[in-house]
The first five atom37 places (N, CA, C, CB, O) and aatype in JSON, in Angstrom:
{
  "aatype": [20, 20, 20, 20, 20, 20, 20, 20, 20, 20, 20, 20, 20, 20, 20, 20, 20, 20, 20, 20, 20, 20, 20, 20, 20, 20, 20, 20, 20, 20, 20, 20, 20, 20, 20, 20, 20, 20, 20, 20, 20, 20, 20, 20, 20, 20, 20, 20, 20, 20, 20, 20, 20, 20, 20, 20, 20, 20, 20, 20, 20, 20, 20, 20, 20, 20, 20, 20, 20, 20, 20, 20],
  "atom_mask": [
    [1, 1, 1, 1, 1],
    [1, 1, 1, 1, 1],
    [1, 1, 1, 1, 1],
    [1, 1, 1, 1, 1],
    [1, 1, 1, 1, 1],
    [1, 1, 1, 1, 1],
    [1, 1, 1, 1, 1],
    [1, 1, 1, 1, 1],
    [1, 1, 1, 1, 1],
    [1, 1, 1, 1, 1],
    [1, 1, 1, 1, 1],
    [1, 1, 1, 1, 1],
    [1, 1, 1, 1, 1],
    [1, 1, 1, 1, 1],
    [1, 1, 1, 1, 1],
    [1, 1, 1, 1, 1],
    [1, 1, 1, 1, 1],
    [1, 1, 1, 1, 1],
    [1, 1, 1, 1, 1],
    [1, 1, 1, 1, 1],
    [1, 1, 1, 1, 1],
    [1, 1, 1, 1, 1],
    [1, 1, 1, 1, 1],
    [1, 1, 1, 1, 1],
    [1, 1, 1, 1, 1],
    [1, 1, 1, 1, 1],
    [1, 1, 1, 1, 1],
    [1, 1, 1, 1, 1],
    [1, 1, 1, 1, 1],
    [1, 1, 1, 1, 1],
    [1, 1, 1, 1, 1],
    [1, 1, 1, 1, 1],
    [1, 1, 1, 1, 1],
    [1, 1, 1, 1, 1],
    [1, 1, 1, 1, 1],
    [1, 1, 1, 1, 1],
    [1, 1, 1, 1, 1],
    [1, 1, 1, 1, 1],
    [1, 1, 1, 1, 1],
    [1, 1, 1, 1, 1],
    [1, 1, 1, 1, 1],
    [1, 1, 1, 1, 1],
    [1, 1, 1, 1, 1],
    [1, 1, 1, 1, 1],
    [1, 1, 1, 1, 1],
    [1, 1, 1, 1, 1],
    [1, 1, 1, 1, 1],
    [1, 1, 1, 1, 1],
    [1, 1, 1, 1, 1],
    [1, 1, 1, 1, 1],
    [1, 1, 1, 1, 1],
    [1, 1, 1, 1, 1],
    [1, 1, 1, 1, 1],
    [1, 1, 1, 1, 1],
    [1, 1, 1, 1, 1],
    [1, 1, 1, 1, 1],
    [1, 1, 1, 1, 1],
    [1, 1, 1, 1, 1],
    [1, 1, 1, 1, 1],
    [1, 1, 1, 1, 1],
    [1, 1, 1, 1, 1],
    [1, 1, 1, 1, 1],
    [1, 1, 1, 1, 1],
    [1, 1, 1, 1, 1],
    [1, 1, 1, 1, 1],
    [1, 1, 1, 1, 1],
    [1, 1, 1, 1, 1],
    [1, 1, 1, 1, 1],
    [1, 1, 1, 1, 1],
    [1, 1, 1, 1, 1],
    [1, 1, 1, 1, 1],
    [1, 1, 1, 1, 1]
  ],
  "atom_positions": [
    [[-62.95, 65.36, 48.18], [-62.01, 65.17, 47.19], [-61.07, 65.45, 48.51], [-61.99, 66.17, 45.65], [-61.44, 65.99, 49.56]],
    [[-59.76, 64.95, 48.19], [-58.46, 65.68, 48.77], [-57.93, 66.7, 48.45], [-57.52, 65.12, 48.72], [-58.33, 67.52, 47.62]],
    [[-56.8, 66.74, 49.23], [-56.38, 68.41, 49.77], [-55.17, 67.96, 47.96], [-55.19, 68.78, 52.34], [-54.58, 66.9, 47.73]],
    [[-55.23, 69.14, 47.14], [-54.39, 69.01, 46.23], [-52.71, 69.33, 46.75], [-54.94, 69.91, 45.16], [-52.67, 70.39, 47.37]],
    [[-51.21, 68.58, 46.61], [-50.31, 69.01, 47.19], [-49.71, 69.62, 45.44], [-49.47, 67.8, 48.31], [-50.15, 69.63, 44.28]],
    [[-48.41, 70.1, 46.22], [-47.58, 70.83, 44.79], [-46.15, 70.0, 45.57], [-47.52, 73.28, 44.56], [-45.84, 70.36, 46.71]],
    [[-45.25, 68.76, 44.8], [-44.42, 68.48, 45.26], [-42.58, 68.73, 44.65], [-44.98, 67.4, 45.45], [-42.28, 68.71, 43.45]],
    [[-41.56, 68.94, 45.8], [-40.39, 69.6, 44.22], [-39.69, 68.07, 45.28], [-39.1, 72.17, 44.07], [-39.81, 67.69, 46.45]],
    [[-39.02, 67.63, 44.13], [-37.85, 66.95, 44.29], [-36.58, 67.64, 43.86], [-37.97, 65.78, 43.64], [-36.77, 68.28, 42.83]],
    [[-35.31, 67.72, 44.35], [-34.16, 68.26, 44.3], [-33.24, 66.85, 44.05], [-33.88, 69.19, 45.64], [-33.42, 65.8, 44.67]],
    [[-32.01, 67.1, 42.81], [-31.51, 65.96, 42.88], [-30.26, 66.03, 42.25], [-32.33, 65.05, 42.4], [-30.15, 66.63, 41.18]],
    [[-29.35, 65.52, 42.74], [-28.13, 66.03, 42.17], [-27.64, 64.49, 41.74], [-27.06, 67.02, 43.33], [-27.93, 63.45, 42.34]],
    [[-26.72, 64.63, 40.37], [-26.14, 63.13, 39.71], [-25.28, 62.4, 41.12], [-24.77, 63.49, 38.07], [-24.53, 63.19, 41.69]],
    [[-25.32, 61.53, 41.48], [-24.59, 60.55, 42.1], [-25.44, 60.63, 43.61], [-22.82, 60.91, 42.1], [-25.07, 59.76, 44.4]],
    [[-26.5, 61.51, 44.09], [-27.5, 61.13, 45.45], [-28.58, 61.19, 45.56], [-27.42, 61.68, 46.44], [-29.13, 61.7, 44.58]],
    [[-29.36, 60.82, 46.49], [-30.44, 60.16, 46.34], [-31.13, 61.75, 46.51], [-30.75, 58.77, 47.43], [-30.73, 62.7, 47.18]],
    [[-32.54, 61.59, 45.48], [-33.5, 62.52, 45.47], [-34.05, 62.91, 46.68], [-34.39, 62.18, 44.73], [-34.68, 62.02, 47.25]],
    [[-34.0, 64.02, 47.24], [-34.93, 64.85, 47.79], [-36.08, 65.44, 47.58], [-34.56, 65.48, 47.98], [-36.11, 66.5, 46.97]],
    [[-37.25, 64.83, 48.06], [-38.63, 65.42, 47.7], [-39.4, 65.95, 49.0], [-39.57, 64.26, 46.95], [-39.17, 65.43, 50.1]],
    [[-40.34, 67.02, 48.85], [-40.64, 67.87, 49.57], [-41.99, 68.32, 48.98], [-39.6, 68.78, 49.71], [-42.19, 68.53, 47.78]],
    [[-43.03, 68.46, 50.11], [-44.5, 69.31, 49.8], [-43.82, 70.57, 49.84], [-45.94, 69.22, 51.02], [-42.96, 70.96, 50.62]],
    [[-44.44, 71.21, 48.7], [-43.96, 72.9, 48.26], [-45.25, 73.3, 49.11], [-43.92, 73.56, 46.18], [-45.18, 74.22, 49.92]],
    [[-46.49, 72.55, 48.9], [-47.79, 73.48, 49.55], [-49.14, 72.59, 49.45], [-48.09, 75.07, 48.57], [-49.54, 72.12, 48.39]],
    [[-49.64, 72.46, 50.4], [-50.05, 73.23, 51.49], [-48.81, 73.3, 52.59], [-51.41, 72.56, 52.1], [-47.85, 72.69, 52.12]],
    [[-48.67, 73.57, 53.23], [-47.47, 73.56, 54.49], [-48.1, 72.29, 54.93], [-47.38, 75.0, 55.86], [-49.33, 72.31, 55.01]],
    [[-47.39, 71.05, 55.27], [-47.88, 70.29, 55.88], [-47.92, 70.23, 57.4], [-47.49, 69.48, 55.41], [-48.85, 69.76, 58.06]],
    [[-46.58, 70.86, 57.97], [-46.56, 71.64, 58.96], [-47.99, 71.94, 59.99], [-46.07, 72.77, 58.3], [-48.42, 71.53, 61.07]],
    [[-48.5, 73.13, 58.66], [-49.67, 73.75, 58.99], [-50.76, 72.49, 59.3], [-50.1, 74.79, 57.76], [-51.21, 72.32, 60.44]],
    [[-51.02, 71.87, 58.45], [-51.65, 70.78, 58.43], [-51.69, 69.82, 59.74], [-51.13, 70.2, 57.38], [-52.71, 69.47, 60.34]],
    [[-50.53, 69.54, 60.0], [-50.44, 68.46, 61.46], [-50.65, 69.38, 62.36], [-48.94, 67.58, 61.88], [-51.81, 69.27, 62.74]],
    [[-49.92, 70.53, 63.1], [-50.54, 71.28, 63.9], [-49.3, 71.06, 64.91], [-52.1, 70.88, 64.27], [-48.08, 71.22, 64.81]],
    [[-50.18, 70.62, 65.92], [-49.05, 69.76, 67.37], [-48.79, 68.94, 67.12], [-49.38, 69.34, 68.75], [-48.36, 68.37, 68.12]],
    [[-48.68, 67.8, 65.6], [-48.99, 66.42, 66.12], [-47.66, 66.43, 65.14], [-50.66, 65.41, 65.88], [-47.49, 67.4, 64.41]],
    [[-46.65, 65.25, 65.15], [-45.53, 64.71, 64.82], [-45.79, 64.23, 63.0], [-45.23, 63.42, 66.01], [-46.48, 63.32, 62.55]],
    [[-45.24, 64.91, 62.53], [-45.57, 64.41, 60.74], [-45.1, 62.61, 60.35], [-44.24, 65.65, 59.46], [-43.91, 62.29, 60.43]],
    [[-45.78, 61.96, 60.09], [-45.37, 60.98, 59.83], [-44.16, 60.51, 58.36], [-46.55, 60.51, 59.9], [-44.53, 61.23, 57.44]],
    [[-43.42, 59.99, 58.06], [-43.04, 59.39, 56.91], [-41.79, 60.69, 56.55], [-44.49, 59.11, 55.73], [-41.36, 60.88, 55.41]],
    [[-41.43, 61.36, 57.6], [-40.04, 62.15, 57.11], [-38.91, 61.78, 57.45], [-39.92, 63.39, 57.46], [-38.96, 61.02, 58.41]],
    [[-37.85, 61.99, 57.07], [-36.41, 61.79, 57.1], [-35.78, 62.59, 58.46], [-35.76, 62.38, 55.63], [-34.92, 62.14, 59.22]],
    [[-36.42, 63.86, 58.54], [-36.11, 65.17, 59.8], [-37.44, 65.83, 59.95], [-34.83, 66.56, 59.31], [-38.02, 66.08, 58.9]],
    [[-37.94, 66.11, 60.91], [-39.33, 67.03, 61.48], [-38.84, 68.64, 60.93], [-39.57, 66.96, 63.66], [-39.67, 69.35, 60.38]],
    [[-37.65, 69.04, 61.1], [-37.35, 70.13, 60.78], [-37.25, 70.59, 59.51], [-36.51, 70.31, 61.27], [-37.66, 71.7, 59.17]],
    [[-36.34, 69.23, 58.23], [-36.25, 69.63, 57.02], [-37.8, 68.89, 56.74], [-34.77, 69.16, 56.16], [-37.48, 67.74, 57.03]],
    [[-38.41, 68.86, 56.59], [-39.94, 68.24, 56.51], [-39.39, 67.27, 54.92], [-41.63, 69.86, 56.27], [-40.22, 67.3, 54.02]],
    [[-38.39, 66.67, 54.7], [-37.93, 65.66, 53.81], [-38.95, 64.25, 54.04], [-36.26, 65.39, 54.15], [-39.06, 63.5, 55.01]],
    [[-39.65, 64.26, 52.65], [-40.48, 62.91, 52.45], [-39.64, 61.66, 52.6], [-41.14, 62.85, 51.0], [-38.64, 61.63, 51.88]],
    [[-39.88, 60.39, 53.54], [-39.42, 59.37, 53.35], [-39.75, 58.55, 52.61], [-39.34, 58.99, 54.06], [-40.61, 57.93, 53.24]],
    [[-39.64, 58.02, 51.47], [-40.15, 57.81, 50.54], [-39.92, 56.4, 49.79], [-39.9, 58.8, 49.97], [-40.6, 55.73, 49.0]],
    [[-38.82, 56.28, 50.32], [-38.2, 54.71, 50.08], [-36.38, 54.65, 51.42], [-37.6, 54.58, 47.57], [-35.8, 55.63, 51.89]],
    [[-36.09, 53.44, 51.59], [-35.62, 53.68, 52.17], [-34.09, 53.31, 51.42], [-36.2, 53.28, 53.22], [-34.34, 52.31, 50.75]],
    [[-32.87, 53.6, 51.27], [-31.64, 53.98, 51.03], [-30.61, 52.65, 51.47], [-31.42, 55.37, 51.84], [-29.49, 52.55, 50.96]],
    [[-30.96, 51.94, 52.18], [-30.3, 51.04, 53.14], [-30.49, 49.39, 52.43], [-31.12, 51.26, 54.8], [-29.83, 48.35, 52.43]],
    [[-31.89, 49.9, 51.8], [-32.45, 48.95, 50.69], [-32.57, 48.73, 49.62], [-33.15, 48.8, 50.64], [-33.2, 47.87, 49.0]],
    [[-31.94, 49.54, 49.33], [-31.39, 50.04, 48.07], [-32.95, 50.01, 46.89], [-29.87, 48.82, 47.55], [-32.87, 49.55, 45.75]],
    [[-33.92, 50.45, 47.34], [-34.75, 50.32, 47.14], [-35.13, 52.17, 45.71], [-35.34, 49.89, 48.73], [-36.18, 52.61, 45.24]],
    [[-33.92, 52.53, 45.6], [-34.01, 53.72, 44.24], [-32.65, 53.09, 43.99], [-34.13, 55.83, 44.52], [-32.11, 52.26, 44.73]],
    [[-32.09, 53.65, 42.71], [-30.83, 53.86, 42.26], [-31.17, 55.13, 41.29], [-30.13, 52.47, 41.55], [-32.24, 55.68, 41.03]],
    [[-29.46, 55.44, 40.76], [-29.69, 56.37, 40.11], [-30.05, 55.91, 38.07], [-28.32, 57.3, 40.59], [-30.27, 56.65, 37.11]],
    [[-29.96, 54.5, 38.17], [-30.85, 54.31, 36.68], [-32.33, 54.46, 36.99], [-30.66, 52.68, 35.91], [-33.14, 54.22, 36.09]],
    [[-32.54, 54.65, 37.61], [-34.05, 54.73, 37.82], [-34.63, 56.21, 37.64], [-34.4, 54.21, 39.32], [-34.36, 57.18, 38.35]],
    [[-35.56, 56.19, 36.42], [-36.26, 57.41, 36.17], [-36.85, 58.18, 37.36], [-37.29, 57.11, 35.29], [-37.34, 57.35, 38.13]],
    [[-36.99, 59.32, 37.77], [-37.39, 59.92, 38.87], [-39.26, 59.9, 38.92], [-36.64, 61.47, 38.81], [-40.04, 59.57, 39.81]],
    [[-39.51, 60.46, 37.35], [-40.86, 60.48, 37.23], [-41.37, 59.17, 37.09], [-41.27, 61.26, 36.21], [-42.6, 59.27, 37.05]],
    [[-41.09, 58.18, 37.02], [-40.93, 56.18, 37.3], [-41.12, 56.13, 38.51], [-39.35, 55.22, 37.04], [-42.1, 55.47, 38.85]],
    [[-40.5, 56.62, 39.32], [-40.19, 56.16, 40.73], [-40.25, 57.14, 41.62], [-38.94, 55.57, 40.89], [-41.46, 57.36, 41.62]],
    [[-39.7, 58.01, 42.5], [-39.81, 59.16, 43.25], [-41.07, 60.03, 42.72], [-38.46, 59.91, 43.17], [-41.88, 60.04, 43.65]],
    [[-41.6, 60.81, 41.57], [-42.94, 60.8, 41.8], [-44.12, 60.12, 41.83], [-43.15, 61.28, 41.39], [-45.16, 60.49, 42.37]],
    [[-43.89, 58.98, 41.16], [-44.79, 58.18, 41.91], [-45.18, 57.87, 42.6], [-44.91, 57.7, 41.97], [-46.41, 57.81, 42.54]],
    [[-44.61, 57.45, 43.7], [-44.43, 57.23, 45.09], [-45.14, 58.19, 46.15], [-43.02, 57.26, 45.31], [-46.03, 57.98, 46.98]],
    [[-44.38, 59.4, 45.8], [-44.82, 60.25, 46.24], [-46.53, 61.03, 45.86], [-43.74, 60.85, 46.05], [-47.03, 61.85, 46.63]],
    [[-47.0, 60.73, 44.97], [-48.54, 60.92, 44.45], [-49.67, 60.5, 45.21], [-48.77, 60.24, 43.24], [-50.76, 61.02, 45.41]],
    [[-48.94, 59.04, 45.73], [-49.83, 58.09, 45.98], [-50.43, 58.38, 47.89], [-48.92, 56.49, 45.57], [-51.27, 57.63, 48.39]]
  ]
}
C-alpha cells in the first residue's frame, strides 16, 4: 500500500485554485531530489493543470476537478 496524503486546496473567487500536500512533507520524502510537478520548489504548490491552456475555470466544481486530479 502507498502513502496516505492530506491535501489542502486554497481558492479565492476569480483566482486559480492552489493545491498543496499538507502531510506527509513531500520535501522530506524527496530528500535532495527536485520534486516534479510543482509551480515552485519553495512554495511546493502542486502543478495539476496548465492555466494557459484553460484546463480549469471557475465554473468547475473543485471536488470534481482539482481534488480528483490531486488524488490520482
